[in-house]
N, C-alpha and C positions, 0 to 999 in steps of 0.2 A: 492793410488798413491802418494798423497802429503806426507803421513807419511813415505813412502819408500824413497822419494826424500830427505826429511828432515834428515832421519837417514844417508843416503849416504853422504850428504853435511857435516854433523857434524863428521862423522867417517873418511872421506877422504878429509878434508879441504884443505890440501896442494895440493892434486891432482887437485882439482878444480881451485885453484889459478894458478898453473903451466899451466893447460890446457887453461885457458883464456889468459895467457901471450903468449903462443904459437899461439893461434888464432889471437891475435892482430898483432903479428909479421908477420904472413903469410899474413894477409890483407894488412899490410903496405908495404911489399916488393913484393908481388905477384900481387897486384891490381894496376890499373892506378891511377893517381892523379885526385881528383875531379876538380881541377883547369883547367885541360885539357878538361873538359866537362861542364864548366861553362862559360856562356857568357851573357853579358848585352843585346845582340841582339838576344837572344833566342826568344824574341818577343812574340807576341800574339799567333803565331802558328795557324793562322786561316785556316780553311779548304777551299777547292777549290770552294765551292758554294757561298762564300762571294765575293762581288763585288770587294773589294780592292785586293783580291788575284787574281781574274780574270784579273784585270788591270795590276798587276805585271807580270802575265803570258804573256800578250800581249807585255809588255815592254821587257821581256826576249827574246821573239821571234823576235821582230822587232827593238827594241832600247836597246840592252843589256847594253850599257854604262850608261843609265839612272838609272839602277838598282844598280849600284855601289854606294858606299858611296860618299857623297859630303860634302863640308864644306864652310862656309862663314867667311872670315876674315874681321872683322869690323875695319877699319883704322880710327883713330880719334886722335885729340890732347889731351894730358893729362890735359891741362888747359881749355878744353871745347871750344876753339876758332875755327873759321872756317878754313877749309883746304885751303891753298893758292895754286895758280897755280904752283908755284915753288915746293911746296911739292908734287904736283901730277906728275910733268913731269921732274924735274931737272935731269940732267945727271952728275952734279958735286957734288951733295950732296945726302944723302939718300932720296929717294922719293918713291912714290907708284909704279910708272912705273919701277923704279930701283929694287924694291922688287920683282915684278913679274918676271923680267929678272933673278934676283939672284936665286929665288926659282926654276925656270925652268932649269937654267944652272946646278944646283946642282943634278938634276935627282934623287930626293929622292925616294928610294924604297917604293912602295906603292902609290906614287902620279903620276897620269896620266897627269896632266897639271894644270897650274895656269893662270888665265886671269882676266882682269878687263875692264871696259868701263867708260870713263870719262863723258858720257852723263848723264843728270839729269834724275832721275827716273820719269816716267816709261820707258823711252827710254834708260836708262843706269843704272849704279851702283852708281851714285853720288846722295846723298840725296838733297832734295829741300832746306833744311836749310844750306847746304854747310858744315856740320860738320862731316859727315861720308861718307866714300867711301868703297864699298864692293869689296873685291878680292875673286873671286870664285876659290875654290880648288876642283879639281876632283880627286878622288882616283881610284885605279885600281882594287879594289875588294869590297865586301860588308863590311859594318860596323861590327866590332867585330872580323874580321880576324886579325891574328897576325901582318902581315905586315902593315895593315892599322892602327892598334892601335899604332905601333911603329912610323908610319909616322906622326900621330897626334902630338906626343911628339916632334918629330924632327922639324916639321913645326913651332910649338910654340917656340921652342928654337932658331931656325934660325931667326924667325921674331924678337924676343927680341934682338938677337945679332945684326941684321942689323940696327934696329932703336936705338940702344944704344947711348946715348949722344944727342938724339934729343927729341923733344916734341911729336913726333908721337908714337903711340902704335898700335899693332895689336892683336885683340882678336878673337880667333877661336871658332866657334860654328858649328852646323850641326849634322847630325845623327852620324857621326864617332866620333866627339869630345864628344858628349853627351854620347855615349857608353863608351868611355874611362873614362870620369868623373864619370859616374854611378858606374863602376867597382871600381874605386878608393874610392868613397864615402862609398860603402858597405864594402870594405876591412878595412877602418878606423873604420867603425861602428862595425865590427866583433871584432877588437882589444878592443874597448871600452866595448862591451858587455861581452867579456871574463873576463876582469879585474873586472868590477863592479859585474858581476854575481858571480864570485868566492868570492869576498870580502863579498857580501851580504849573501851568503849561509853560509860561515864560521861564520860570526857574529851571524846569527839567530840560527844556531846549537849550538854555544857556549852558547847562552842565554837559549836555551831550555834544553840542556843536560849537560852543563857545563863540557864537556869532550873534550880535544883536539883531541883524537883519532877519536871520532865520528864527530867532526867538519871538519877534514881534509881528512879523508878516502874517503868520497863520491866525493870530489872535484878531488882527484887524479884518482880515478876509472873512473869517468865520462870523465875526460880529456883524459884518455887513450882510453876508448871505443869510444869517438868521432872520433878518428883516424880510428878505424875499421869501424864505420858507414859511414864516408866520403869515405873510400876506397871501401867498398862494393857498395855504391851508384854509384861511378864512374865505377865499373865493370859492374853493371847493365845497366848503360847508354851506355857503350861500346857494350854490347851484344844486347841491344834493339835499339841501334842507336838513342838516344835522348840526348838533352842537357838540363841543368837546368839553372834557372835564378840566378842572383846574390843575391837574397833574401833568397835562400835556406839555405846556410851555417849559416848565423846569426840566422835564425829560428831554425836550427838543434841544435845549441849550447844551446839556452835557453830552448828548449824542452827537450833535454837530461839531462841537469842540473836540470831542474825543476821537471820532472817526476821521475828521478832517485833519487833525494833527498827526494821526497815525499814517495817513496817506502821504503827508509831508515827509515823515520819517522814512517810509518805504522808498520814496524817490531820492531823497538826499543821501541816504546811505549808499545807494547804488551810484549816484552821481559823484560822491566823494571817492568811491572806489575807482570809478572810471577816470577821474581827474588825476589820481595818483598813478594809474597804469598808463594813461595816454600822454600825460605831461604836455598840455596845450601851451603853445608859445605866445599866441596872440588871441584877440577877441574872436576871430573867425574860427580858430581851432577850438576855442572854448564853446562856441555854439554847436560845433559838431559833437562835442562831448555831451552837451545837454540833449542834443537830438538822440544820441545813442542811449543815454540814460532813460529818457522819457519813452523811447521805443521799447526798451526792455521792461520797464515797470508799468506801462499803461495797462497791459492786460491784467497784471496783478492788482492794480488799484481798482480798475473797473470790475474785475471779478470779485474782489472783496466787497465793493459797494453793492454789486448785484446780489451777493449772498446775504448781506445784512438787510437789503431791501426786501428780498424774498422772505426772510425770517419775519420781518414786520408785516409783510403782506398776509401772513398766516393769521394775523389778528382779525382780518376781515371775515374769517369764518367763525369768529367767536359768537356765542349765543347771547352774550351780555353786551348791551349797547355801549356801556361806559368803557369796556375793553376794546370793542370794535372800532370806536372813533379815535383811539390812539393811533391806529394803523396809518391812515392817510398822511397825517402830519409828520410822523417819524419817517415814512417812506419818502416824502418830498424832501425832507432835510438831508437824508442820506444820498438821494439821487443828485441833489445840487452839489453836495460835497464831493461825490464821485466825479462828476463832470468838471468841477473846479480843480480837482486833483490832477486832471490830465490836460487842463487848458489854462485856467487863470493862474494858479500857483506856479506852474513851471514857466509861464510867460513872465511873471514878475521876477522869478529867480534868474531867468535868462537875461532880463534887462539889467539885473544887478551886476552881471559880469563877474569880474575878479573880486568885487567887493562882497560877494555872497558869503564867503567863509571868513571874511575879515573879523578879527585881526590875526587869526591862526590859519596859516596856510596848510592845506592837507598834505600829508607826507606819509610815506611808508615807514613801518617799523624798521629800525636798523637791522642789517643782516646779522650783526653780532649781539643782538639783544639777549640779555642773560636770563630773562624771565619770560615764561610763556604767558599769554593772555588767558583769562578765564575761559574764553571760548575754545582756545587750543587745548587747555587742560581737560575740559569736559569732553571735547571731541575725541581726544586720545582715550579717555576713560570709557566712554560709551563704545568706542570702536573695539576696545579690548574685551569688554564685558557687556555686550548688548542685552543678553538675556537677563543678567542680573539687574541692569538698569530698568528694563521693561517691567520686570517683576516688582522691583522696589517702588516704581511709580504706581503700579496697579495696587499694591498693598496699601500705600499711603492714601490713595483715593478711596479704597474700600473702607478704610478706617473712618474717613470723613463721612462716607455714606451711612455709617451707623447712627449719625445724628438724625437721620430720617425717622428713627423710632420715635423721637420726641415730636417731630412734626406730624406724624401719622396718629399720634395719641389724641385723646379727647380734647386736650387744651392746646393743640398745635396751631390752630388758626384763630384769628379774632376778626370780628365784624364791627368792633367798637371804633368806628372811624372818628368819633368825637374825642375819645381819649388817646387817639394817636396824634392829636394836635398838641402844641406846647401847653404846659400846665398853666401858663398865663392867659390862655384863651378865656374870654369873658363868659361865653356860654358854658364852658366846662366848669368854671368856678360856680356859676349859678346852679348847674346840675348837681355839684357836690353839696351845695347848701340844701337843695330839695331832697336829695337822697339821704341826708342825715336826719331828716324830720318826717319824711313820708316813705311809703314803700318805694323801692327803686324803680318799679314799673310805672310810677306816676309820671315820669318824664317822657314816656312814649306809650300811651295807651293802645291796646289792641281793640279794633272795632269788629263787631260781628254784624253783618248786614243780612237781613232776611227780605227776600222779594218774591211775591207771588208769581208763579210761572203760568198762570191762566187769567191774570188781571182781576181775579176775585179778591175780596178782602181777606186778610190774614186771620187765622184763628189765634186770637190773642192768648188764649189759654195755653196753646202749644208753645207760643213764644215765651210766655211767662215761665212755663216749665223748663224751657231751655235755659233761661236766665238762672234759674235755681240750680240746675245741673252744673252749669259752668262755674257758678259761685262756689260749688262744693268741690271743685277740682283742686287737688293739692298743688300749691304754687300760685294759686289765684288769690289776690288780696281782697278785691271787691269788684262789683259790677255796678254800673250806673243805671239810672232809670231808662226805661224804654222810650224811644222817640219815634213817632210814626210820621208818615208823609202827609197824612190828613190831620192837620192840627185842630180843625173845627169838630171833627168826629173821629177820634182815634180808632173806634171800632171798625171804621170803614177804610182804614189804611191798607194799601196794597204793598207797602214796603215799610221796614222799620230797622232800627239799629240800636245797639247799646255798646258802651265801652267796657272793656275788661282791664283792670289794673293788676299787673303781675307783681309778685314779690321780688322777682329778679330784675336786674337791669335789662331793659328790652334789647340792648345791643349784644348781650352776652350769649354764649353757647347754651347755658341752661334754659334761658328764655326761648331761644330759637327752637331748641329740642322740645320744649313743652308745647309750643304751638304745633310743631310738625307731628309729634308722636301722640299727643293726647287731645288737644283742643280741636284741631282740624278734623281728625277722624270722628270725634264725638258729635260735632255740630253739622258736618256737611250734608248728611242725609237724615237729619233729625226731625224735620217738619214736612209732612206730606203736602204736596201741592205747592211747595216753595223751594227756592234755591237759597242756600245759606253759604255765604263766603266770609272768610276771615281776612281782614286787612290790618294795616298799621305797621309800625316799625319792625317788630319781630317777625311778622308774617312776610313782610317784604324780604327780609334777610333769609328766611326759609327758601324763598324762590331764588334769591341771588345765589345762595349756596348750591342749589340744584343746577342753576344756569352755568355757574363756573365749572362744575364737574362735567356738564354737557359740552361746554366750550373746549375743555381739555381734550375731550374725545375727538374733536375736529381739528383743533389748532396743532396739537402735538404731532399727529401723523402727517398733517398737511405740511408742516415745516420740515419734517424729516424727508418726506418724499421730494419736495421742491428743491431743497438744498442738495439732496442726493443726486438729482438730475443735473443740477448746475455743476456739481463736483465732477460728475462723470464726463461732461463735455469739456470742462476747464482742464481736467487732467488728461486730455487727449483720449477720451473714451476708455478710461481705465476703470475696471470694476473692483479689483482687489483693493487698491489704494483708497478708492471712494468709500468702500464699506468699512475699512479700518478707521478712516477719519470720522465717519458717521458714528461708529461704535464708540470711538474715543470721546466724541463730543457729548453723546448721551450719557456716558459714564461721568464725564466732567460735570454735567448738570446735576446728577444725583449727589456727587461729591460736594458741589457748591451748596446745594440746598441743605444737605446734612451739616456742613460746616457752619452755615449761617444759623441753622436751628440750634446748634450747640452754643454759639455765641450769644444769641438773643434770648433763647428760652432757658438755657441752663446757667450761663454765666451772668447775664444781665437781668434775668428774671422777668422778661416780658410776658404778658398774658397770652401771647400767641403772635404768630406772623400774620400780617395783613392777608386777607383772603385772596387778593389779586397778585401777590408776590410770586406765587407758584407759576403763574402764567407769564408775567412780565419778565421775571428772571430767566425763565426757560428760553425765551426768544433772544435775550441779550447774550446768554451763554452760548446758544447755538451760533449766533452771529460772530462773537469773539473767537470761539474755538475754531470755527470754519475759516475765518480771516487768516489767522496765524498759520493754520495748517496749509492753506493755499500758498502762502509765501514760502514756507520751508519746502513744500513739495515742488514748487517751481524751481528752487535752487537745486534740489536733488535731481529733478528730471533734466534740467539743463546740463548738470554735471554728467549724468548718465549719457546724454546725447553727445557729449564731447568726448566720450570714450572712457570715462572713469568707471572703476568697479563700484559695486554697491557700497563697500566700505568707504572708499575714497569719496564717493558722491555724498554720502551721509556726513562725513567729516567736513567736507567742503561747505555743505549747507549749514552746519553748526558754527563753523568759523566765520563764514561770510554773511550768512543770513541771521545767525543767532543774535548778534548785537542789535540789529535793526528790530527784531521781534522783541527783545528785552526792552529797548528804548520805547517802542510803540506801546508795549504793555504797561510800562511805568507811567507813561503819559496818560493812557486811558484810565489807569488805576487812580492816579492823582486827580483826574477830572471827576471821576465818580466819588472820590473820597470827600469832595466838597459837600456831598449829600449828607455826610455824617454830622455836619454842624448846622443842619436846618432845623433840628428839633422836631421833625415830623417823622413819625415812625415808619411810614410807608417808604419815604424817600431814603431814610437811613438803611432800611433793609434792602432796597434795590441797590443802593450804593455799595453796601458790603458784599452783595452777591456778585456784582460786576467786578469789584476789586479782587475778590477771591478767584473768579474765573480768569481774570487777566494774569494774575501771579502764578496760579497753578498751571494754566495753559502754557505760558511763555517759558517759565523756568523748569517745568517738569514734563508736562504732557507732550508738548510739541517738540521742544529742543532735545529731550532725552527719550521720551516714549516713542513717538512716531518715527524719529530717526533710527532708534534701536530696532523698531519693527521692520523698517525698510532694509536694514542690514540683514536681519534674520530671514526675510523673505527673498532677498536678492532681487534678481530681475523679475521673478514672479509677482513682485509687489505691483508691477505695472501691467499685469495680465488683464485683458488680451492685447493691450496696446504694445507695439514694438518700439524698441529703442532705435532711434535714427541717428547715424553719425552726422556731424555738422557739414553743411555745404560750405563752399568757399565764401569767406567774408561773413559767415553767419555769426550773429551776435550770440554770445554765450560766455561761459567762464574762460578765462585765459588758460593757455596750455599749462600742463602740470608744473613745468619748471618755473612758471611765472607766479604760481600760487604757493610756493614753498614758504614764503614769508608773507603771511596775511596782513591785510591792511589794519593799521592801528585804529581803534575806535575810542 
């Protein structure tokens, strides 16, 4: 099958190029835009059995206005002085009261109302230190909707315009403003990622191959295919009625550039080796070389793409919607790059002919070369001391794993997605202003909803007693007045709610633990004949945390089993090699997570790793580790099949396959390194995780560890599969005498 595909691509290269162009154009103009299905408020997507979702359902039924987006305008003096009475109520100069009237009179589309209260907190919106007053902004729809997003920008502009020329300023935060700022931050990050990724790939490819055609072709191809991937993802989102988060497109960019360029490296290293060994004299002979190269590497490229796709497919089993919706887009991107890696890219390289490697013609190392290459040096070293190398790699990774102690500690994870954004984020600055004058929990109140379970009026005495009990809980700053669903006769209300202001920041672990360990157990069954649910920011993250842990129970074993099955068949029904590779990749994951924990928690002092990193990093590490293991195992197996011993086969894989793995890992590491300059902590942590996985896997685990294990296991490494000697004209490594002098890289 692969031989037939290779012949077809080489024979009809122009048709493949034109076909891909037509496909991209169809996707671009026939599919919807991904931006229409991307929202920062796609949220956790918690199922209905979670308490915070049940609280939202009660709110939707009895208090629909409370479900809409809300905002807090923090009004303060730019010089830090106290707000004067004149600044609060003046009718002749810009004032806070005048601002409220001004905004309400403008009737901004998406804004339901604006109000304030001059009373001192907790009876009003004026801080005890007299420096900050809150103006509450109620929106007419949920955060993330178009009119609310536009309203956030309008309110900010109008406030700046109103206070211009005074010392007063207004800073807007709240779920609507945070959604807008998150979208903006990720859009900026996407631009940065694209620029740095392209530059990094071009530089690395120029250093490796010294050819401008090779350096720029993958960048152009991946850039074009990204359009198709985004469009197809949007089409799938439309058909299946889901939305994706703002972190998908940045991840999609680096994934497609990273894996796509890796497949180029896999193919071109083999092609360069074949060009040197076969010495084509004309264009026809050169096409035969490309045919052979593509035939040899198609299964490796497609296997690698299949493994990565299956790793991302495991996301579909996640319990958390925001993680689950990452899967389809990433899968589509990898599938497109895998198919392009065996059709479009080799077709373009074939059309380039002799100009492909220009201006440096591929040539073998001189027979009298005085210095060994690094690949030869390490091949000899691992060959002489395989047990020592395997032990050394294992010890190094075990040391990295010790960093898991920090991650598993009480402050190892963070749910503070606002403070993971750049410090210049407007809503974060507003939150800082509020937190400096009010209890930190003021920025995200907890709601407690009480609904009669028999349609009878609530016993208000029981509800009032519950308010008093909650107010007395350590860690609670205040509770607001009770609001019933029957405004004309509160005693006839069948549902009610009140807000709880925590002392801790609602995004932090102490606030989340307080809700889960104390408030929820106290209130859930507190009122006979009624259902009591806790909602709000902290309550949502209680359920997000539980959902992530539940997702791990499904995603982790699913990915291992699926990748294990793929490895078993790709390695010709080999059990031992597949198990060693799976074990090595799982070990790699814990080492990477430990190393990243050391870097961000111990050295950089981060408050914690983002709660989703443990899941996303797992899939990337599984994909990267499996990819490189597949390539080196293919080299080892082909050498075995050609009659080499376990030792010679491993050395052959290190000499011939090692450089391509190192180059591919360097490119993927550079690609993900671009995430380190986005100033978004989640992307920084994912970038560092993949970089660490690439470098550890390529330079230690795969090139020294797995090859060393194959030497120690000898032919039993391939049990129960049998080694088959090559048939006549079978593609494989050249005879032993032809590989004494390895190809220069």
